[in-house]
LUMFI-938207 format. One record per residue (C-alpha): residue in three letters; x, y, z. Coordinates in pm, 1 decimal, padded with zeros to 6 digits, m for minus. Layout:
REM LUMFI-938207
REC,ALA,X,Y,Z
...
***
This chain:
REM LUMFI-938207
REC,UNK,m01687.4,m02701.0,m00907.0
REC,UNK,m01787.3,m02346.2,m00760.6
REC,UNK,m01894.6,m02127.6,m01034.5
REC,UNK,m01795.5,m01763.3,m00964.6
REC,UNK,m01885.7,m01438.3,m01148.6
REC,UNK,m01689.6,m01125.8,m01072.1
REC,UNK,m01663.8,m00747.5,m01192.5
REC,UNK,m01360.8,m00718.6,m01424.3
REC,UNK,m01255.5,m00405.5,m01249.8
REC,UNK,m01168.0,m00608.7,m00922.4
REC,UNK,m00805.9,m00688.5,m00917.7
REC,UNK,m00632.1,m01019.1,m00876.1
REC,UNK,m00944.5,m01212.1,m00815.8
REC,UNK,m00825.0,m01561.1,m00959.4
REC,UNK,m00514.6,m01504.9,m00759.4
REC,UNK,m00686.3,m01448.1,m00422.1
REC,UNK,m00897.2,m01728.1,m00492.9
REC,UNK,m00639.0,m01970.6,m00563.2
REC,UNK,m00500.9,m01854.0,m00224.5
REC,UNK,m00790.0,m01933.4,m00022.6
REC,UNK,m00981.0,m02213.9,m00220.1
REC,UNK,m00919.6,m02576.6,m00127.8
REC,UNK,m01161.7,m02671.6,m00401.3
REC,UNK,m01174.4,m02607.1,m00775.3
REC,UNK,m01366.8,m02305.8,m00903.9
REC,UNK,m01428.8,m02138.1,m01231.9
REC,UNK,m01432.5,m01795.5,m01281.3
REC,UNK,m01625.9,m01548.6,m01524.9
REC,UNK,m01554.1,m01166.5,m01535.9
REC,UNK,m01818.6,m00934.2,m01639.6
REC,UNK,m01838.4,m00552.0,m01713.9
REC,UNK,m02037.9,m00399.2,m01436.2
REC,UNK,m02246.2,m00203.6,m01679.0
REC,UNK,m02335.6,m00499.6,m01884.4
REC,UNK,m02425.2,m00751.3,m01619.4
REC,UNK,m02795.3,m00906.7,m01660.4
REC,UNK,m02978.4,m01166.5,m01462.3
REC,UNK,m02938.8,m01393.8,m01758.6
REC,UNK,m02571.0,m01402.3,m01656.4
REC,UNK,m02615.9,m01539.8,m01326.5
REC,UNK,m02845.0,m01836.6,m01387.8
REC,UNK,m02587.7,m02098.2,m01324.6
REC,UNK,m02350.7,m01897.1,m01095.8
REC,UNK,m02298.3,m02010.6,m00718.7
REC,UNK,m02102.0,m01662.2,m00611.2
REC,UNK,m02118.6,m01322.2,m00729.4
REC,UNK,m01838.3,m01089.1,m00649.3
REC,UNK,m01932.0,m00684.3,m00725.5
REC,UNK,m01817.6,m00317.8,m00644.5
REC,UNK,m02030.4,m00058.6,m00534.1
REC,UNK,m02140.9,00009.9,m00903.5
REC,UNK,m02361.9,m00311.3,m00919.4
REC,UNK,m02696.2,m00302.9,m00744.1
REC,UNK,m02746.5,m00648.1,m00604.7
REC,UNK,m03148.8,m00697.1,m00578.8
REC,UNK,m03432.0,m00906.3,m00669.9
REC,UNK,m03416.2,m00792.5,m01022.7
REC,UNK,m03063.4,m00910.8,m01065.7
REC,UNK,m03067.7,m01250.9,m00846.0
REC,UNK,m03415.3,m01386.8,m00863.3
REC,UNK,m03378.8,m01634.0,m01155.9
REC,UNK,m03028.0,m01739.5,m01041.0
REC,UNK,m02882.3,m02014.6,m00810.9
REC,UNK,m02657.2,m01769.2,m00626.2
REC,UNK,m02540.2,m01863.1,m00291.8
REC,UNK,m02296.1,m01589.7,m00210.9
REC,UNK,m02252.0,m01228.8,m00272.6
REC,UNK,m01918.7,m01054.1,m00197.0
REC,UNK,m01864.6,m00682.5,m00224.3
REC,UNK,m01528.3,m00554.4,m00218.5
REC,UNK,m01642.8,m00211.4,m00065.2
REC,UNK,m01668.7,m00069.4,00252.5
REC,UNK,m02012.2,00007.8,00215.7
REC,UNK,m02354.3,m00168.3,00135.3
REC,UNK,m02578.4,00073.2,00013.2
REC,UNK,m02569.9,m00111.3,m00317.2
REC,UNK,m02692.3,m00449.1,m00163.1
REC,UNK,m03050.6,m00513.8,m00098.6
REC,UNK,m02968.9,m00670.7,00234.9
REC,UNK,m03340.0,m00751.7,00312.6
REC,UNK,m03401.5,m00927.2,m00014.2
REC,UNK,m03071.3,m01131.3,00044.5
REC,UNK,m03143.1,m01251.8,00369.9
REC,UNK,m03502.5,m01350.4,00301.5
REC,UNK,m03334.9,m01573.3,00013.8
REC,UNK,m03093.6,m01716.5,00250.0
REC,UNK,m02813.3,m01590.7,00027.9
REC,UNK,m02504.0,m01536.5,00225.6
REC,UNK,m02314.1,m01186.4,00167.2
REC,UNK,m02007.8,m01035.4,00287.9
REC,UNK,m01841.8,m00683.6,00224.7
REC,UNK,m01517.2,m00541.1,00316.7
REC,UNK,m01538.9,m00285.9,00596.2
REC,UNK,m01231.1,m00107.3,00662.3
REC,UNK,m01041.7,m00249.3,00370.5
REC,UNK,m00971.1,00110.1,00215.2
REC,UNK,m00958.0,00294.8,00561.1
REC,UNK,m00578.5,00361.8,00500.3
REC,UNK,m00631.6,00466.0,00146.4
REC,UNK,m00904.9,00719.4,00234.0
REC,UNK,m00707.9,00840.4,00515.2
REC,UNK,m00410.9,00898.1,00304.7
REC,UNK,m00651.8,01115.1,00074.6
REC,UNK,m00759.3,01317.1,00373.1
REC,UNK,m00394.7,01381.3,00475.3
REC,UNK,m00310.8,01456.5,00110.1
REC,UNK,m00563.0,01725.5,00124.2
REC,UNK,m00412.7,01868.4,00418.0
REC,UNK,m00067.1,01874.5,00266.5
REC,UNK,m00223.4,02081.5,m00044.7
REC,UNK,m00367.1,02308.1,00191.1
REC,UNK,m00075.5,02371.9,00388.6
REC,UNK,00125.0,02439.0,00064.4
REC,UNK,m00127.6,02672.1,m00029.1
REC,UNK,m00111.7,02843.2,00285.0
REC,UNK,m00490.5,02770.2,00347.3
REC,UNK,m00423.6,02541.2,00657.2
REC,UNK,m00152.2,02513.0,00931.7
REC,UNK,m00077.1,02265.7,01215.4
REC,UNK,m00159.4,02526.4,01468.1
REC,UNK,m00539.5,02519.4,01338.9
REC,UNK,m00816.4,02271.2,01481.6
REC,UNK,m00970.9,01952.7,01296.1
REC,UNK,m01300.3,01824.5,01355.2
REC,UNK,m01401.0,01477.4,01251.4
REC,UNK,m01780.9,01338.3,01203.6
REC,UNK,m01774.0,00967.2,01226.3
REC,UNK,m01529.6,00772.3,01437.1
REC,UNK,m01529.8,00447.8,01253.5
REC,UNK,m01227.3,00275.3,01097.5
REC,UNK,m01121.7,00602.3,00885.4
REC,UNK,m01215.6,00845.5,01127.0
REC,UNK,m01017.5,00679.2,01384.9
REC,UNK,m00721.4,00664.9,01163.9
REC,UNK,m00730.6,01037.9,01085.4
REC,UNK,m00777.7,01103.3,01464.1
REC,UNK,m00454.4,00899.4,01545.1
REC,UNK,m00233.5,01061.2,01286.2
REC,UNK,m00336.2,01400.1,01333.6
REC,UNK,m00287.1,01379.2,01713.6
REC,UNK,00047.4,01205.6,01682.4
REC,UNK,00134.1,01537.7,01472.6
REC,UNK,00011.9,01752.0,01781.4
REC,UNK,m00278.0,01886.9,01598.3
REC,UNK,m00573.5,01978.9,01798.0
REC,UNK,m00852.0,01728.1,01679.1
REC,UNK,m01204.6,01658.0,01803.3
REC,UNK,m01424.1,01395.8,01696.1
REC,UNK,m01815.5,01340.2,01717.1
REC,UNK,m02004.9,01016.1,01667.4
REC,UNK,m02363.5,00991.2,01827.8
REC,UNK,m02344.5,00622.0,01778.7
REC,UNK,m02061.8,00563.6,02003.2
REC,UNK,m02005.8,00595.7,02391.6
REC,UNK,m01655.0,00712.8,02398.7
REC,UNK,m01559.0,00973.4,02663.5
REC,UNK,m01324.2,01186.6,02445.2
REC,UNK,m01601.7,01236.7,02175.2
REC,UNK,m01742.4,01582.0,02171.9
REC,UNK,m02065.2,01734.5,02022.5
REC,UNK,m02151.0,01831.2,01668.5
REC,UNK,m02145.9,02181.0,01747.0
REC,UNK,m01776.4,02163.0,01896.8
REC,UNK,m01676.2,01968.5,01562.1
REC,UNK,m01852.1,02239.1,01343.8
REC,UNK,m01638.7,02511.4,01534.4
REC,UNK,m01307.6,02354.5,01407.4
REC,UNK,m01117.0,02522.4,01116.6
REC,UNK,m01143.2,02216.7,00918.6
REC,UNK,m01398.0,01933.2,00927.8
REC,UNK,m01367.0,01611.6,00759.2
REC,UNK,m01658.5,01352.6,00715.7
REC,UNK,m01648.6,00960.8,00761.7
REC,UNK,m02015.3,00848.0,00791.1
REC,UNK,m02215.6,00599.5,00589.7
REC,UNK,m02520.7,00751.2,00397.3
REC,UNK,m02847.0,00658.6,00585.3
REC,UNK,m03194.0,00815.8,00577.7
REC,UNK,m03367.3,00640.8,00873.8
REC,UNK,m03264.1,00559.2,01234.5
REC,UNK,m03219.3,00813.8,01523.7
REC,UNK,m02927.0,00982.1,01357.0
REC,UNK,m02945.5,00969.2,00971.8
REC,UNK,m02693.8,01112.0,00775.0
REC,UNK,m02847.1,01220.2,00456.8
REC,UNK,m02832.0,01591.3,00405.0
REC,UNK,m02631.7,01599.0,00730.9
REC,UNK,m02455.7,01914.7,00631.6
REC,UNK,m02714.1,02147.4,00491.4
REC,UNK,m02794.1,02515.3,00437.6
REC,UNK,m02878.7,02553.3,00820.0
REC,UNK,m02505.0,02544.4,00872.7
REC,UNK,m02395.9,02810.6,00632.9
REC,UNK,m02299.0,03052.8,00899.6
REC,UNK,m02115.3,02832.2,01110.7
REC,UNK,m01919.2,02697.4,00809.2
REC,UNK,m01798.0,03049.7,00693.4
REC,UNK,m01430.6,03050.9,00639.4
REC,UNK,m01410.5,02684.9,00696.7
REC,UNK,m01272.3,02386.9,00518.0
REC,UNK,m01499.1,02087.4,00453.4
REC,UNK,m01381.4,01749.6,00322.0
REC,UNK,m01641.0,01497.1,00218.0
REC,UNK,m01493.6,01151.5,00135.3
REC,UNK,m01817.8,00960.0,00282.7
REC,UNK,m02102.1,00974.8,00031.7
REC,UNK,m02233.6,01245.9,m00187.2
REC,UNK,m02587.2,01298.0,m00028.8
REC,UNK,m02439.2,01349.6,00307.1
REC,UNK,m02373.3,01728.8,00210.0
REC,UNK,m02633.0,01947.7,00052.9
REC,UNK,m02456.5,02070.5,m00250.6
REC,UNK,m02661.7,02354.1,m00281.3
REC,UNK,m02490.4,02487.5,00009.5
REC,UNK,m02164.6,02526.9,m00227.0
REC,UNK,m02313.7,02764.1,m00442.6
REC,UNK,m02437.8,02974.6,m00133.4
REC,UNK,m02108.1,02991.0,00050.2
REC,UNK,m01840.3,03144.5,m00128.9
REC,UNK,m01617.6,03157.1,00186.6
REC,UNK,m01609.6,02761.1,00225.4
REC,UNK,m01340.8,02592.1,00099.3
REC,UNK,m01492.6,02238.2,m00010.7
REC,UNK,m01301.0,01924.9,m00095.2
REC,UNK,m01516.5,01639.9,m00230.5
REC,UNK,m01438.3,01293.6,m00365.4
REC,UNK,m01816.8,01191.4,m00357.7
REC,UNK,m02114.0,01330.8,m00523.3
REC,UNK,m02488.1,01318.3,m00566.5
REC,UNK,m02622.8,01139.6,m00888.9
REC,UNK,m02265.8,00964.3,m00978.1
REC,UNK,m02138.9,00924.3,m01245.9
REC,UNK,m02317.3,01239.3,m01364.7
REC,UNK,m02262.9,01478.8,m01062.7
REC,UNK,m02351.2,01847.5,m01063.5
REC,UNK,m02086.8,02033.2,m01306.8
REC,UNK,m02174.3,02332.9,m01082.1
REC,UNK,m02074.0,02143.0,m00748.8
REC,UNK,m01769.4,02027.0,m00913.5
REC,UNK,m01651.2,02370.5,m01009.2
REC,UNK,m01740.8,02508.6,m00670.2
REC,UNK,m01501.3,02281.7,m00500.0
REC,UNK,m01141.2,02363.7,m00422.3
REC,UNK,m01053.9,01993.3,m00484.0
REC,UNK,m01289.1,01767.8,m00683.6
REC,UNK,m01202.6,01401.9,m00760.3
REC,UNK,m01436.9,01117.4,m00897.4
REC,UNK,m01478.4,00896.4,m00593.8
REC,UNK,m01110.6,00735.2,m00595.7
REC,UNK,m01020.2,00822.8,m00232.3
REC,UNK,m01041.0,00443.1,m00149.4
REC,UNK,m00856.6,00329.4,m00482.3
REC,UNK,m00492.0,00250.0,m00359.3
REC,UNK,m00353.4,m00081.5,m00452.8
REC,UNK,m00383.9,m00201.3,m00106.1
REC,UNK,m00735.4,m00071.1,m00054.4
REC,UNK,m00846.2,m00271.9,m00375.9
REC,UNK,m00633.2,m00587.3,m00290.5
REC,UNK,m00780.4,m00576.6,00074.1
REC,UNK,m01126.7,m00595.3,m00045.0
REC,UNK,m01060.2,m00881.0,m00305.0
REC,UNK,m00870.0,m01090.3,m00023.5
REC,UNK,m01155.9,m01049.6,00233.6
REC,UNK,m01445.0,m01160.8,m00006.4
REC,UNK,m01215.1,m01447.1,m00153.9
REC,UNK,m01163.9,m01563.9,00213.9
REC,UNK,m01529.1,m01524.5,00311.0
REC,UNK,m01659.4,m01700.2,m00019.0
REC,UNK,m01419.5,m01987.6,00066.5
REC,UNK,m01564.8,m01993.9,00421.3
REC,UNK,m01925.9,m01975.2,00300.8
REC,UNK,m01857.8,m02288.2,00062.2
REC,UNK,m01643.6,m02479.3,00332.6
REC,UNK,m01355.8,m02484.6,00126.8
REC,UNK,m01090.4,m02274.1,00292.7
REC,UNK,m00750.0,m02387.1,00275.8
REC,UNK,m00585.1,m02478.2,00608.0
REC,UNK,m00404.8,m02204.2,00806.8
REC,UNK,m00453.9,m01956.6,00547.0
REC,UNK,m00459.8,m01587.3,00667.2
REC,UNK,m00395.2,m01257.0,00497.2
REC,UNK,m00028.7,m01115.7,00541.0
REC,UNK,00133.5,m00809.0,00440.8
REC,UNK,00518.6,m00704.8,00422.8
REC,UNK,00597.4,m00344.2,00443.5
REC,UNK,00813.8,m00174.4,00164.5
REC,UNK,01087.6,00071.1,00175.6
REC,UNK,01013.4,00404.2,00126.5
REC,UNK,01107.7,00505.5,m00230.8
REC,UNK,01053.3,00886.4,m00250.7
REC,UNK,01357.9,00987.4,m00004.8
REC,UNK,01328.4,01013.3,00365.2
REC,UNK,01496.2,01330.7,00354.1
REC,UNK,01196.5,01480.9,00190.9
REC,UNK,00990.2,01376.9,00497.5
REC,UNK,01236.3,01529.2,00734.6
REC,UNK,01232.6,01833.3,00543.4
REC,UNK,00851.9,01882.0,00559.0
REC,UNK,00853.8,01809.0,00930.5
REC,UNK,01097.0,02090.5,01009.4
REC,UNK,00934.8,02347.4,00781.5
REC,UNK,00549.0,02252.9,00844.7
REC,UNK,00539.2,02017.9,01127.4
REC,UNK,00345.6,01794.0,00887.5
REC,UNK,00503.2,01521.1,00636.5
REC,UNK,00362.8,01654.1,00312.3
REC,UNK,00598.7,01430.5,00091.8
REC,UNK,00444.5,01129.1,00279.4
REC,UNK,00109.2,01166.2,00124.6
REC,UNK,00139.1,01378.4,m00211.7
REC,UNK,00442.7,01166.7,m00338.2
REC,UNK,00188.8,00894.6,m00402.1
REC,UNK,m00128.9,01099.6,m00457.0
REC,UNK,m00109.3,01411.7,m00671.4
REC,UNK,m00451.6,01558.9,m00577.1
REC,UNK,m00383.7,01883.8,m00790.7
REC,UNK,m00356.2,01691.4,m01119.7
REC,UNK,m00650.1,01458.1,m01072.2
REC,UNK,m00871.1,01756.0,m00967.1
REC,UNK,m00775.2,01955.6,m01287.0
REC,UNK,m00856.2,01650.5,m01495.2
REC,UNK,m01206.7,01600.6,m01332.0
REC,UNK,m01278.6,01982.0,m01346.1
REC,UNK,m01195.6,01967.6,m01731.4
REC,UNK,m01469.2,01745.8,m01812.1
REC,UNK,m01769.9,01869.1,m01987.0
REC,UNK,m02125.9,01780.7,m01927.3
REC,UNK,m02155.3,01569.1,m02279.2
REC,UNK,m01853.2,01345.2,m02150.4
REC,UNK,m01906.3,01367.7,m01785.3
REC,UNK,m02038.9,01016.6,m01738.8
REC,UNK,m01788.1,00837.6,m01964.0
REC,UNK,m01513.9,01080.2,m01810.2
REC,UNK,m01608.6,00997.5,m01464.0
REC,UNK,m01579.2,00617.6,m01516.5
REC,UNK,m01270.1,00651.8,m01719.7
REC,UNK,m01091.6,00850.7,m01457.8
REC,UNK,m01183.9,00586.4,m01184.7
REC,UNK,m01083.3,00294.1,m01411.6
REC,UNK,m00715.0,00455.4,m01518.3
REC,UNK,m00661.5,00596.6,m01161.3
REC,UNK,m00277.7,00587.4,m01125.8
REC,UNK,m00149.9,00310.1,m00907.0
REC,UNK,m00060.6,00435.9,m00559.2
REC,UNK,00023.2,00263.4,m00233.7
REC,UNK,m00122.1,00363.3,00129.6
REC,UNK,00141.3,00558.8,00352.4
REC,UNK,00128.2,00272.1,00602.0
REC,UNK,00247.5,00040.0,00332.2
REC,UNK,00572.8,00153.7,00382.7
REC,UNK,00832.3,00124.0,00642.1
REC,UNK,00998.3,00459.5,00781.3
REC,UNK,01223.0,00309.8,01069.9
REC,UNK,01554.4,00456.2,00911.4
REC,UNK,01417.2,00795.0,00949.2
REC,UNK,01523.0,00828.3,01275.9
REC,UNK,01906.2,00790.0,01151.3
REC,UNK,01860.6,01084.6,00969.7
REC,UNK,01732.7,01326.8,01217.7
REC,UNK,01634.2,01257.6,01582.9
REC,UNK,01502.5,01592.7,01645.2
REC,UNK,01184.9,01536.0,01464.0
REC,UNK,00829.5,01422.5,01601.9
REC,UNK,00943.4,01064.8,01662.1
REC,UNK,00576.8,01009.8,01838.0
REC,UNK,00422.5,01048.0,01503.6
REC,UNK,00671.0,00760.4,01357.1
REC,UNK,00596.5,00552.6,01636.9
REC,UNK,00243.1,00576.4,01580.3
REC,UNK,00286.6,00496.2,01197.1
REC,UNK,00442.6,00198.4,01306.0
REC,UNK,00144.8,00090.3,01520.9
REC,UNK,m00076.6,00159.0,01220.6
REC,UNK,00146.8,m00032.8,01016.7
REC,UNK,00098.8,m00335.6,01242.7
REC,UNK,m00287.1,m00273.4,01218.3
REC,UNK,m00246.7,m00267.5,00838.5
REC,UNK,m00069.1,m00622.9,00849.7
REC,UNK,m00378.3,m00753.4,01029.8
REC,UNK,m00704.5,m00873.9,00834.3
REC,UNK,m00927.3,m00575.0,00784.4
REC,UNK,m01230.0,m00590.5,01025.3
***
């Protein structure tokens, strides 16, 4: 029997293991802030989130053969140690790409409602990976001028960092790195103060990518952040200086979480050579429950489907709850807001085909693009 330990906040672990495993397994759940090396002595596989640091201290006295992280990033995994110990590991890149994209589009919806942004302005994207591409495709389909920068990719339509920073709104989608030719730590800092004047900056990547001291020095910068330095005790000043501030929940959609669980359950079954035959991940699109006429209304009024994004994600309310936390309950409040984040679906989990029957004059290219993204959503995350 394969013995598996999993973070208790990872959804539907037993269900997904049962779907993929052809052999018997046992499952133990743990609280991420209570896990110790003693808990892992007889464990074969460990499933974690970004809240658990996986290194020699945690694993050295264990018999672990596989580590699965339900996250799109691996900053919390000591890869060198795991490889040296021949411990197989896997993560879920792209699992929450639609969820984070939904968050960014919800931010734009909020800004449009407040009269702070319009579809006639420009958007710059730093980082052209799973999320950056989705954001680019959606904005392009809405006829918004969008530019992307990624020094690690050789793509003819990418532009320079300077051209992206010249845009009205900049959104960041990079991992946090401190080494290599293009480190992203403090990528946006005080040296950018002048070029960010009267701009909008969205950070859903990692807290250390933006120097938070810049915020107190840039009263004319509209800053939106979901990630922070020193989580779960970020700077109260940085939170207060943000137009929208949320506690690292951009990727916390139902699909984002379930995708992560599915990926590591699948990879774990492969690692132990017990994957059920002809087993893969499939999804079925749901009918839009919030009234297609609301989307049509927004497309005519703003050229942007506000309801498509803010019907599922109320950023205004989430931001107010986060900003209401005080220094003495910040850590517990940060964790609580994440754990109790309201269930929400990604925009591309829904079928919008019937919208054409309501109004053929709206931007159908956008909805054709949505259909294409939904097809991608139905594939296994890469």
